[in-house]
N, C-alpha and C positions, 0 to 999 in steps of 0.2 A: 504493499499499500504506499510505502514511502517514496517508491519512484514513480508511482502511477500518475500523480500531478504534473509531472514535468512533461511527459509527451502530450498531455491533455492541454497544458497551458501553450505549448507550442503549437498545437493544432488551432487552438482558439486564435492565437495571434496571427497565424496563417490565414485563417479564414477572414478574420476582420480586414487583413490587408488585401486579400484576394476581391473582397466587396467594395473596394475603393475604385473610382473611375480612372485614376492614373496608373494603376498597376499595368505590367506587362508579361507577368509571370504566366498567366493562365487567362486567356481572353475570352474564353466561354463563360468566365465565371460573371463578367460584366452584365451579361443578360439576366443572370439569376441573383442578382446583388442581394435582393432581399431575404431570399432563401438561405444563401451563404452566410449573412448576418445573423440570422436566427440560429442557424448552426454554431455559429462562433460564440453566441451568448450561451447557448446550451453548453458548449464545451467549457467555457470559461466557469459557469456554475459548479460542473462536475469536478473541475480542476481545483476549485476553491474548496468545495466540500471535502474532497480526497486529501488534499493538503492539511486542511484542519483536522481531519480524522486521524492522519498520521503524525502531525507534528504538534498538534494543540490549536488554540485560536489564534492567538497572534502571531506566533510563529508560522502557522499554517497560510495565513492571510497574506504576511509578508513574503514569504518563499513563492507562493504561486504567483503573486504579482511581480515579484523579482524575474521568474523565469518568463513570464509574458512580454514585461518590458525588455527584457534582453533580446527576443525574438523580434518583438516590434521595431525595435531600434535596428537590428541586422538586416531586416527583410528589404527595405527600400535601397540600402547598400548592395545587396545582392543583386537586386533588380537592374540597379544602374550598371553594375559590373557586366551583367549579362548583355544588357544594351550596347555598352562599349565594345564588347568583343564581338557583337554581331556587326555593328558599324565597321570596326577595323576589317572584317572579313569581307564586306561588300565593297569597300572604298577601292581597293587596289586591283 
C-alpha cells in the first residue's frame, strides 16, 4: 500500500496534463478533455486515500501532493523536449 499512491499520483498528473489544450503528447485526448479530467480527479482522490492509509493523514497528504507536483512540473518539460527533437529531425 505504501507504493500504491506513487503510480496513482503520477497517472493523475499525466491525465490532468493530457486534458490541457497546449499538450502535444497525445493529441486524441484533446477531444475527450472532460472525460480525461474526470479520470484525473478520480485518480487523484484514490492516490490521496492510498497515501493517507499508508502514511497517516498529514504525511500521506504531503507525500501524494509531492509526487503529483513532481510529475506535473516534469511533464511540460518532457513535452518540449519531444517537440524540439521532432523539429530538429524535420529541419535538415
